[in-house]
N, C-alpha and C positions, 0 to 999 in steps of 0.2 A: 344695449347702447344706453348709457346712463343719460345721455342728453343729446339732442338734435335739433336743428331748426335754422331759421334763415337769419343770417347776420350779413353786415357790410363790413367788407375788409378793405382798407385803404392800401392802393399801390404807394410807390415812392412819393408821388406828388400829393399824398393824402386825399385823393379825390375817391370817395368811398364806392366801391363795386359790390352788388349784392351776390353773396356766395351762400351755398347750402354747406352747412357746418355739422360734421359729427364728432362726438366726444366718446370714446370708450375707455377702457381701462389703461391702455397703452399709449393711445395717440390722440391729439387733438388735428383734425384734418378738415380741408374745406374744399368744395367741388363747385363746378360751374352750376349744376343742378342736382335736384335731388335723385334724378334718374342715373346719374354717372356712377360707374363703379370704381374707377380710379381717380384718386384726388389730384389736385393741383398744387397742393402744399401739405405736408405734415410736421406736426411738432410733437416729439416725445413728451409725454406727460413727466417723465422722469427728470427732463431738463427744465421744468417750469419751477422758478424760485419764487414767484410772487405774482398775483393776480390783484388788480386794484381798480376801483372806480376812477375816471379821469374826466367827468363832466357829464352833461346830459346824454344818457343813453348808451356811453361810451365806457369801456373798459380796457385795461392794458394787461396783457400776458408778457411777464418779463422772464426771459430765459438766461443761462448764463452769458450769453453773448448778444443777444437780439432781444428786441421788444416788438410785440405784435399789439396793434390797436383795432379793436372791433367795436361795431355800433349796432345795439340792437333796436328792435321796433319800439320798445318803450322801457320805461326804468324797471319796472316789475320783471320783465324779460331778462334785462341785463343783471339785475340782482340775483335771478336764479342761475344764471350761466356763471356769475363770480362764485356763489356758494357751492355749485357743482364742483367747478374746476378746483377750488379751495381744498374741498373735501378729498376728491381724488388725490391730489398732490400730495396732501398729508398723509393719506394712507400709503401710498408709494414710499414716503420717505421713512414712516414708521416701521414698514415691513422689510426695510433695506433689500430692495428689488434685486433679482438677479441680473446680471450683466447682459446686456442685448447689444447686437451689432449697431441699433439706431440709438442708443443712449448717449446723450452728450455728458452724463455724469462720469464717463470715463473717456480716457484718450487712447484706448486700447482696441477701438473698433475695428482698424485696419488689420491688426494681428488676428482678430477673430474670424474675420471673413474668409469663405472658402476660396472665392475668386473676386478681385476687384480691378478696376481700371477703367479707360475711357473708351467709348463706344458712340458711334454716330447712330442717331435714332430718327427715323423719317417723321418730320413735323416740327423738329427742333433745330434752330440755326446752328446752335453750337453743340459739341460733343457732350454728352452727359457722363457723370461717373456712376458706374453700374457696379453693384456689389451682389454676389450670390452668398447668402448666409442660411445655412439650414434649409428650411424648405420655403423660403422666400427670395425674391429678387427685388432690390431696392434701387431707386432711381434717384440721383442727386443733380444739382446743376454744376456742382465743381466738388473738387476735392475738399476745399475749406469748408462747404456745407455739410460734407460727410463727417468731417472731424467734429464739427458742431452738433451734429445730429439733426441737421434740418433737411428734410428730404423733400422730393416731389411726390412720390407715390410708392407703394409696393406692390407686388403681384404675388398672390397666392399661387404656389406652383401645383397643387393638386387638382387644378383645372386646365394646366398648362400643357403645351406640346411643342417641342423644338424642331425645326425642319431647316435644313439646308438650302439655301436659294441659289447662290453662285459661289465664286471662288472665295470672296471676303463676306458675303452676306447671308444670314440667317433669320428666320422669323420666330418669334415666340407667340404661339397663337393661343387664345383664351376664348371662352364662348362670348365675351363682351368686347374684345378689341384684338388687333393684330399688331404686335410691336415689331417693326422692322429694323433689325440692327445691321450695323457693317462695322468690321474690325479692321485693323491697320495691315493685317497679312493673313494668309490661308492658314497658317499655324496658329495664330491667335484666334481665328475664328473656330478651329477644332477645339481649342481649349476651352472657349466659351461654351461651345455646344456641349462638350463633356460635362463641364461643371453644372449646366442647367439641366441636363438629364439626370445626373445624380441627385440634383435638389428636387425633381420630379419625383424620383424613386422614395426619396426620404419623406416627402409630403404624403405619399400613398402608402407609407408603411404604417405597421400597427404599433401603438405606443404601449400596449397592455404589459407585455414584458418589461419595458424599461421602468413603468410606473412600479411593478412589483419589486424589482432589483432596486429602485431608488427608494423603497421603503426603508431600506438600511442606509442609517445616516451617512455612514462613510462612503456609500456607493453613489452620493449626490454629486461628489466632486471627483475630478480625474484622479486617478491613482498617481500619476506622474507630475502633472503640473497644477492640478488644483482647479482648473476650469469647472463652472456648474453645469449640472445636467448633462454629464457625458453620455452619449447613446452609442459608444463602441465597446467591445471588451475584447480581452484575450482570454480565450475558453480554455486554454491549458494552465495558464499563470493565474486564472481566477481574479483578474482585476479588471475594473470598470475604467476606460478611458475616453478621452475626447477624440473629436475627429482628427484634429492635427497631430495628436500623439499616435493615433491609430494608423496614420500615414507612415510615420517613422517606425513604428512597430513591424508594418510590413517589410520595411527595408531589412530588418534583422533576420527575416527568413521563417518559414513554417516549423523549422527544426527547433527555432527557440519560442516562437510566440505565434498562435494562430488567431487571427483577427477576424471578428465577426460583428455585425450590426446587431443592436438591441431591437432595432425596429424593422429591419428589412429581411434579415436572415431567420424568417419564421420557423423554418424546418428544423434547424439546429436545436433551438430552444425547448428540449424536453422538459417535463416537470422535474425530473432529477437535476438537470443542470441548473435551472432557475433556484431551486432549493439550495444547490450547491453555492450559487453566489450570494444567496441570502445569508446563509450560515458563514461563509468563508469572509466576504467583505473585504473592501480596500484596506481596512484597519489592519486586519489579520495578515493579508499578503505584505503590506508594507513592514509590518513587525519584523517580518523575515528579509525583504528585498531591500528595504530602505532604513536598516537599523543604525547605520553608521554613514548617513549623508551629511557632508560638512555644508553649512549654510552658503559657502562661497560657490557651491556646486550645483545647488537645488536649482529647479526651473519653476516658473509660474506661468500663468495664462498668456503674459505678453512675451515670452521668450520666442526667439526666432527658430526657425527650422533647424539650422545648423547646431545652435545650442540644445535643441532638444535631442538631435540625433547623437550628439556627444554624450549626453547625459544617460540615454536609453542604452547605448552600447556598454557604458560603464556598470549600469545597473542590472541588466539583464543578460548580457552576452559574457561580460567579464566577472560578474558576481561581486563587484567591487565593494558594495555597501551591504553585502549580506551579514545576518547573523549566523555565523558558523556553527554548524552541529557538532558536538564533542567527538563525534566518530568519523568526522572528514577526513578523507585520505586513507581510511581502512576499509577498503572495498567489500572485504567478507563481513565485517561487523556492519557495515551499512546496510547490507542486503538482508542480514539476519533481522536486524532491528526493523527494516521495512516489512518483513513478513509477520512481525509481531504488531506494528503499528496498524496495518490495515484490518486486522480483525477487531479494532476497537473505533470509537468515534473520533478518536484525535485527529483530525484533519491537519492540524499545525504540525504536529510530529510527522505525519507523511509528507508534508510539504517541504519542511526542513531536511528530511532524509533523502527524498527524491532529488531535490535540487543541489543536494551537497555530494552526490555520487552514487546514490543507491540505484539499481538497475531495476526498472519496472517490470523485466521479464525474467529476474533472476531465478534460479532453481530453489525451490522451497524445500526439497528434499523429501516431499510427500508425494508419491505417485499418483494419488486421487486428487491432490490439488496442486499441481506442479508450479504454479505462478502466483504472485501475489493477489492477481485478479480473482483466481480461483478461490483463495483463502478468504478474500473480502465478501465473496458471493456466498460461500458457506456460512460465514459469520453473520450473513443478511446486512451487511454495511453498504447500503444503496450508494451512499454519497461517495464513499471511498472507492467503489466500483466506477462512478462517474468521473472522478478525478484521474485514476488510473488509466481509463479509456482514452481521455483527451490527452494524455501523456504517454501513450504507448509508442508512438513513433517519434516523440520529441528527441532533439540531439543533446540531451542533457549529459551532466558531468559523468564521464565514464569512470573516474577515480584512476587509480593505480591499478591496471589489469594485467601488466605484463610488459616485458620488452618489446619494442617494435610498435606499440599502440601509437596512433597517431593523436599526438597531443597538440596539435595547432589550435588556433582559435582561443576559445575558452582556457584550455589547460595551460596554453603558454603564458597566460597572465597570472597563474596561481602557482603558489610553492607547494608542491607536494610534501605531504606531512612526512613522507619516508625519506626526505633528503635530509640526512642526519647532519647536525652541526657539531663539529669536534669540541667537547669541553673536558675539563679536568674536574674530575669528581672525587669529593671525600665523605666518607661516612662517619662521623664523630659525634658523641653525646647525644645520640638519638636523632641526628639531624643529617639528612642526605643534601650536600651541598654541590652545585655545579659552577664552574668558573670559566672565563674565557680562555685562560691557559693556566699553568702552574705557577706563574710568577704574580697572578693578580692575587690581592688580599681581599677584594670584596667580591662576593659570589654574584653570579647573574640571577640565581634562584636558590630556593631551598625548599625541601620537603620533609616535615616532622613526620617520624615514623609513627607517632601515635594517631596520625591522621590516615595512615594507609589501611585500606580495607581488603585489598586483593593484589597478590604477586603472581602472574602467570609467566611461565618460561614460553616466549613466542617463537612458533616455527612456522607461522604463516608464509608461503611463498609469495604473497603479494608483495611484501617489503622487499624481497630480494630484487626485483627488477628495478627498484628505485635507489636501493641502499648499497648498491656496489659490493664491497668486500665484506660487509658485517654479516658474518654466518651466525652469530648468536645474537639474539634480540630477547629482551624481556620487558614487561610492562610493568607500571606501578599505578594503581587505581588509589584515589584519595577520597575522603569524605566530602569534598567540594565537589564530587562528580568529575573530576578531571582526570585525564589519562596521560601518562608520560611514557614514551618509549625510548629504551636505550640499546644501543647496539654495540656489540664488540666483535674482534676480529675472530673469535673461534667460540663454539658453543660451551666449551670447559669454562672459559673466562665468564661467559654470561652466567653459567650455573654458580660458579664461586661467588659473584657478586650477589646474586639472587639469595644464596644460603645467608651470606652475611647480613643482608637487609631483613631477612626472614627471622634471624635470632634477635633482632632488635626490636621487631615490632609484635611478634608472637607472644601470647601470655605465658607465663611460666606453667600454668595448668596443662598447656598444650605442647610443650617443648618436645614431648616425644615423637611429635609429627615431624619435626626438623630432621629426624634420622631417615625418614623416607626420601625416595628419589622422585619427588613429587614434580608435576607438571605445572599445577596450579594450587596455591594456598591462600587462604583468606578465611574471614570471619563472615558468618552468614546467620540469619535467625532461622529457627526451624521448630517444627512441633510434630509429635508423632505418637504412636500408641494410643493410649486411653486418655492422655493429658492434651486435647487439642484446643482447649480454651485460650491458653496463653502461649505465646512463642518464647523460646529461651536463645540467647546467643550460644553459638558453637564456633569451633574452628573446624574447618575442612580442608583435606589435602585429597588431590585427585592423582592417582597414580595408575597409569594405564587404564584399565577398565574398573579399578576399584575405587572407592571412594571411602576415605577414612574420616571418622567424625570423633571429635573431643568435645564433651559439654563444657559449659562455663564452671563447673565444678570439679573438672579435671577428670571425670569419669570418660574413658575411652570405650566407645561402643563397638560392636562388632562391626568390621569392615562390610561395606554394601558391594556385593557384586552386581554392577550396573547392567552387564550382559544378561542377567538373570531377572531383571525386573519384569513383572508382569504387565505393567502400564506405566506410562510416562506421558504426563499432560501438564499444560500449562493451566493454571486456575486464574481467572480474571479477578480484578479488584476493582473498587470504585475509582472514578477518574482522578489523576493526580497520585496514584499509589502505585508502588511496584507489585505486579502480579506475583503470584506464588507458583512454583515448580511442585507438583505432586507425583510422587512415585509409589506404586504398590510392589511390594517385595514379597517373593515367595515364602511360603511356609518352610520352617526349619524342623529338623527331628524334634518331637515333643514340644513344639512351639507354634502357635498360629502365625499366618502371614501378616505382615504389618504395613502400614502407610506412612510416609514421610512427606512433610511438606517443607519447602525450602523458600526463603526470601532473602534477596541481596539487600545490602546496606543503601545501595543507590542503583537507580535504573541502569546505569552504564555497566556497573560491574555485573549486575544481575544478568543482562543479556550475555554477557561473556561466560558466566557460569552455565547458563541454559544451553548454549552452543557446545560447551565443553562436554557437559553430561550427556546430552543428545548424542554427540558423537562417541562418547565413550560406551553408551549403552547400545550401540548399533554394531554391525558386522563391519569388521575392518580387513578382511582379506578373503582368501579362497579356501582355506584349511578349515578343518572342523572346529579347533579351538578358537577361532576367530570370529564364530558366528554368534548370534544372539541365542541363547541357551533357556531351556526349561530348567525347573527345579532339580530334575534328575539329569542333568547335563546333556541332554539331547539337544541338538540344533532345533530351534523354534520352525524353522522352514520345514524340517522333516516332520516334526510333529505335527503341524497344521495339515500338511499333505496326507499323512498317514489317517489322521482323524476323520479329514473329509471323505477320504475313499473308504474308510471302513463304514461309515454311516451311509453313503450313497452309491458306492460303487462295486459291491460285491456281485456283479453280473458278468455275463458272458463278454469276453473279450477284454478284461481288464488286464492291463500291461501287456497285451499283443496287439492292439489295436492302437494306432498312433493318433495323436492329437494334432491340431493345427500347429505348425512349426511357428508362426508369427505369434500366436496366443501363448505358446509355451515360452518363447523367448521373453515376452513382456512379463509374463506371470513370475518368472524365475528373476527378473530384473528387480520387481518390486518386492519380492520376498527377500531377496538378498540385501536390498536398502534398508528396508525396515519391516521385518515380518510381523513385528508386534502390532502394527497398525492394519495388517491385512485379515480381513475375515472372509473365507471361502464360503460361498453360499450357493445353494441349489438353485439353478436358473440362471445365475450370473456366470458361474463356472462350471465348465464341461468337464466331466470326471477322466476322460482320456486326456485332456490338456493337464489337468493336476497330477496324473499318473506319469506322463511325459515329463513334466517338470521335475519330478521326484528322480526319475531316472537320470536326467540330465545333470541334475546337481551332483549326483555320485560319480557320473562319467568324467565331469569335468573338475572335481575336487582336487585341489592342491594336495600333494603327497598321498592321495588315496585314502579310502577307508581304512584298509589293511597296512598302510603305510609302505613306503618303498623299502624301509629296513626289514619288514617282517613279512612282506607278500610272497616273496619266493619260499619261506618256509611253510606258509599256509598251503601253497600249491604242492610243495614236496610230501606233505602230510598224506595226502590223497593216496599215496603209492603204498601206504601201510595197509596190510591185508587183515590183520587182526582188529576187529571193529573196536574192542575194548581199549586197545593201545592207541588206535587212531583218535579216540573220543579224548583219552588222556592227553595227547599231544595237541590237540585243539583247545583245551582247556589251559595247557600251560601257555599257548601262543596267545589266547585271549587275554590272559593275566600280564602279559608282556605288552599289549597295547595301551596307549595314554588313555587316561580316565574318559575323555569325552568320545574317543573312538569306540571304546568298549561299551559305553553306555548306549551309543547310537547303534552299533551292530546289534545289540540286544533288542533295540526297540524294532529295528527294521526286521529281523529274524521272526520275533514275535508278531509282527503284522503279516509276514508271509506264511507264518503258521496258521493264523486266523484265515487267510485267503484261501489256502488248501483245504480248510475245513468245508469250504462251499464249493468244493471242485465239481459236484455234481451239478451246480447251476454255472459256474464261470469256466469250466473245463480248464482251470488252472491248478492241476497237481504239482506234487512236490518237483517232478522232474521238468515240468514246463515253465514252472517258476525259475528254477535252476538255470535254464536254457537262456531265459531273459536276463536275469540279473547277474549270472557269472561274469560275462564278459564286461558288464556295465560297472560291477564293483570292483573288479581287478583292473579295468581301463585296458582289457587285451584287444578289443575289436573282434573277438571271436577267434583268435588265432591260437588259444590254448584251451583245449577241452577241460583242463584239470580245472579252470575257474569255476564252471558249472558244477563240477563235482563237489568242490568246497561248499558252494551254496546248498547244494541237495544234502549233504552230510549235516550241515548247520539246521536245517529245517527238521530233518529226520530226527535227529538226537537233540533237539532243541532243548528238552528238560534236563538232560545230563550234562550238556556242555555249559548251559548257563545256569545250572545249579538253581532250578526254579522249584520252591518247596510246594507242598501240597495247598497252602492257603493261596498262594499266587495263582497256581493252576486252577483252583476253583473260581477265582475271581474272574479269570479269563473265559472259563467254560460258561459261567453266568452271563458274561457280556456276549458271547456267541450265541447263547440261548435268547437273550433280548433282542439281539440283531435279527435272528431269525423270526421271531415273533413279529418284529416290525416289518419284516419283509413279507410275511403272510398277510398282516393287516393291510399292507399297501396293496399287494396283488388282489386283495378281496374288495377293494375300493372303499371299505367302511371309514377309514381315515387316512391321512396322509402319514407315511412311514415316520415313527418317532413323535407323533403329536400327543399331547396329554392336556387335559383340561384342568386349569390352574385358577385357584380364588385369588383375587387380588383387590386390596382394599385402598382407596384414596384419602390418604391423609389420617383416617380414624378407622379403628375396626369397628364399624357400624353397619348394620343391615342396609341402611339406604346408601352406603358408600361401597357396596360389595360389587364385584364385576366378574364374571366368569369367562376366561379367555383360553382359547385354544393355542398352546405354545408348541411350536415346531422345535425340532431338534437344532436347528440353527438359528432360531430367534434370539436376538441380543436384547440386554437390558433396556438399551435406549429405544429399540423398536416396542418392546412392551410398554415403556411409559408414554410414547407417543399414542399407541393404540388405545390406552386408557383415556388419555387426555382428549383424544378425538371423540370417544364415546361419551364424554361428559362435557363436550363442547366447549373445553378450556382452551383458549388463545394463548399460546406461549407469546411473552413478551420479551425484549431484547435482554433485560437483566434478569429474567426468571431462571432458576435452577433447579431442576428436579431430580430427586435420587430414588433408585429403586432398591429395596432391601428384602432379603430372603430371611424369613424368621423360622426358626426351629422351636416349635412350641414345647416339646418334649425336654428340651435342654439336654439333649444326648450328645450334641456336638462336642 
């Protein structure tokens, strides 16, 4: 308390009465005695305009609308009061004080109150004007005094308790006094009781969370109306709002906004949520939600409830003022972009995608990380996870997902981007122009072909639900990161337009790509081989699962078979730059494998390329030729299963003992989706489940391993009695099979040949293997015994039928010997099967950086890297990237 003491205050007749006066930073108050807790009068310091001496021992306090005269005990005391009052008044003016419900410096006090009106109070002849504001209750003699800011007293509600007395009466009890109020009606009483109870809750709340969130400047004012010190928030929209706007937010429903108090809802404010609000801030949120608010529609602290409601519905439910994401309306692209954004720290991008239609529960295509939340967790993005969690059940923009989708509410107010407007288009002199109709001379818009970076032929089903009869669509991506969608009545017309535009914008060096029946064509930056320092521009054309590349100097490279990629991953870049897409290609004859890195011109078209390449590099059907393949044309799924069983499953019961049906189904599903991402590990996967998966794959294979065309001939060949003649027939039938079928059959029979080499342990000789695999490979369900005969013959005559040379046979025998040694080592308990000791150096080849690690047969490079870092107590940071290299010191490779 800056100053207090005894002064005489005159009533209207100017007969001075002795009062105890207190002055603090906010109010000048006077009491009957120094023992009283509640004043008889209070004057807001912010309303004082002047303090002056008016004679012996007297001074005058001048407010905006009323003057108060005080008399001190002596002149020295008076001068001290004047000095102190002037000092505090000047400080308040210089600091531009926050608006309060008691301040006469503003006429908005009534609008800022939580509850206000007249009540009878025992001890007063006339009704008092009572105001509940925040954690205090203020008493005024009348509404005019309230407007002027001149009050009777205020009650701190942290010591208050409210109790109903009768139909219209209730008591506000404090340790110092009981205030007995009476309302005009029972309903009025209930409203007053509820308002005061809410004020008590607010007074008892903890302001620590609020102070931390207010540390961000934009969070000190309501995101919607600008009121100071907002102590409520929408935890899914990440906006800090005032109490009045919070009430209107609740009216929007929890599917749109989830309202919580900064001070009272302590449990919800986890450290992650507080950090999210500190990083997000009202500024970032409004850059999206309030990007286009007309001044005539904006609201302020004094706006009424109806005006607030109208504004908040337009802002959040209808998204009227949003900054639209370029992908708005394209559900598939939005979901794909969200999966990329959540792995970064770009919260603004996630916000824009999510509130423009991306699904928080969309399928990522990765069985190990099936949702954006799982991707964020894998990437260590805690704040992305927090943001996604609070929006998991929000009823946000579903986008254009198919006919019959409920588009009421928000979507009824939005124009789906797929609702085409019919336009007359021309392509002339390197300019694609579109007009209102064929009679208009002035185009509605133009696209210069030199600005085009990508042309995809669009076949996304998401457009069909909105576009009606447009069966053929294509997209145009420009350097300005804009996307245009064009639709025609049939696919042939769409392709004809696409080819014509492509001829205009493709560089002459890459014209040969125009002869291809491409699905996507554009220019990209790339680097590969031994020149990874600088990227060069090239032209790319995607045809099915083949990517054709033509460099800027006109050299056409070997087409890339995307289904044979050994690895495909996105490589992060610093914030604000487009990430790279990296792919490791298999080795070719007399040539080492190579790695290619691709980067798009802009983020928008790059995401389209990523999705298109990922899709082309995956399995697309149930036949062998549609699977992801190894460099030797064997389905990756088959190769993964055979390798795992060879290493871990040469034991009794292999292929005869069934695995768990649910695990088999799940494993087959993830392998068929993207076998490239699956690593089968001992301990995580059971051998019998993997064996069952391999058998089920062949049993359900479209067209079968032997094909419907040739399968009867294979079965017929078993009737030949002359073994040499039969082997010759098998060899001719083998040559007739498609390349992938032929390679797969050889890989499988080679595997079964190895299995029967261990028949002493696993009891699976050639005959037993034939019983199991015959019906599976021919898909006969055991109804034709000749199926088993074919498999038995193939295993028995493996060398002759598949023309295995001596070198290949020696390699297989060495592998079998190695497996046997590992089995013996495993059974003796000396070490785990397949383990060996490896020397690893950290960054430099020095003795002090040397580590000796036991490497198992299934250990990955990533696991080895983490093992070394853990031993050296090196903590991985968010932007740290470590690589593991294998060095051949003798240079024999």
